C-alpha positions, 0 to 999 in steps of 0.5 A, spaced: 299 846 185 302 845 192 298 839 193 301 836 186 308 838 189 307 835 195 304 828 192 310 828 188 315 829 194 312 823 197 312 819 191 320 820 191 321 819 198 317 813 198 321 810 192 328 812 195 326 809 202 324 802 198 330 803 194 335 803 200 332 797 203 333 793 196 340 795 196 343 791 202 346 785 200 342 779 204 346 773 207 344 768 202 346 772 196 353 773 200 353 765 201 351 764 194 356 768 191 362 765 195 359 758 194 359 760 186 366 762 186 368 755 190 364 751 185 367 755 179 374 753 182 372 746 183 369 746 175 376 749 173 380 743 177 375 738 174 376 740 167 383 738 167 381 731 169 376 730 163 371 727 167 364 727 164 360 725 170 361 727 177 358 723 183 358 727 190 356 725 197 355 731 202 354 731 210 347 731 212 346 738 213 343 744 210 349 748 208 352 742 204 345 741 200 345 748 199 352 747 196 350 741 192 344 746 189 349 751 187 354 746 184 348 743 180 347 750 178 354 751 175 355 744 172 348 745 168 352 750 164 358 745 163 358 738 160 359 735 166 353 731 169 352 731 177 349 725 180 348 725 188 349 719 191 348 716 198 353 710 196 360 711 195 362 709 188 369 710 186 372 715 185 367 720 188 368 727 191 366 729 198 365 736 200 364 739 207 362 746 209 366 747 216 367 753 221 361 757 218 358 762 222 355 769 221 356 774 227 354 781 228 357 787 232 352 793 234 356 799 234 352 806 234 347 806 228 351 801 224 352 793 225 358 790 223 357 783 219 362 778 218 360 771 214 366 766 215 366 759 212 371 754 209 369 749 204 373 743 202 372 738 196 376 731 197 376 726 191 376 719 194 379 713 190 377 706 190 384 704 194 382 709 200 386 714 198 384 721 199 386 728 195 384 735 197 381 738 190 379 745 193 380 748 200 377 755 200 377 759 206 372 765 206 371 771 210 366 777 208 365 783 212 361 789 211 357 795 215 350 795 214 345 800 218 340 798 223 334 800 218 336 794 213 338 789 218 331 786 217 332 785 210 339 781 211 336 774 214 332 769 210 327 766 215 326 760 209 334 758 210 336 758 217 343 758 216 342 765 214 341 767 221 347 770 225 348 771 232 350 778 236 355 777 241 352 777 249 351 784 251 356 786 256 353 788 263 353 795 266 355 797 273 348 797 275 347 790 272 353 787 275 354 790 282 348 795 284 342 791 282 344 785 286 346 789 292 339 792 292 336 785 292 341 783 297 339 789 302 332 788 301 332 781 302 336 782 309 332 788 311 325 784 310 328 778 314 330 783 319 323 787 319 319 780 319 323 778 325 323 784 329 315 785 328 314 778 330 318 779 336 314 785 339 
């Protein structure tokens, strides 16, 4: 009976550990939710114009292509068709992802995570006039435990990787360690010449 109770306890413990790892929001999911929100905002702006087909260009980086994929997903559920083009047929829409960064700050056993990105979508007319349709400044912050950190970044998407601030040097690193190295160097040179002169 004790063995059954022990096995049941181990089973419940393993389920709770795996459940706690799954419950953390990944960077990709957070970015995807921000992009989905901006895409819905853009779609609501487009529905007032009565467009049936949409031509878009993007900057050549993975962030914009991820936004493009998210827009495609949202527009598939609407009556507007999205066509990606390298040409510039008029009117067309151009979008930019700017000021995109993921930062971490380590405080005791917690990691403070900040995800920030700005998204701008412009409409470019044949006469060269540019009109900003959507500008969205987004910041997401939360706290996660050190144990969940390996689960929040996705190696398949390099833009989901964040940066920790540089480690501040301690008194030992800044002053004491260089003083020891300089003293040892001076002492070795002194000993070298003093032994050599004898």
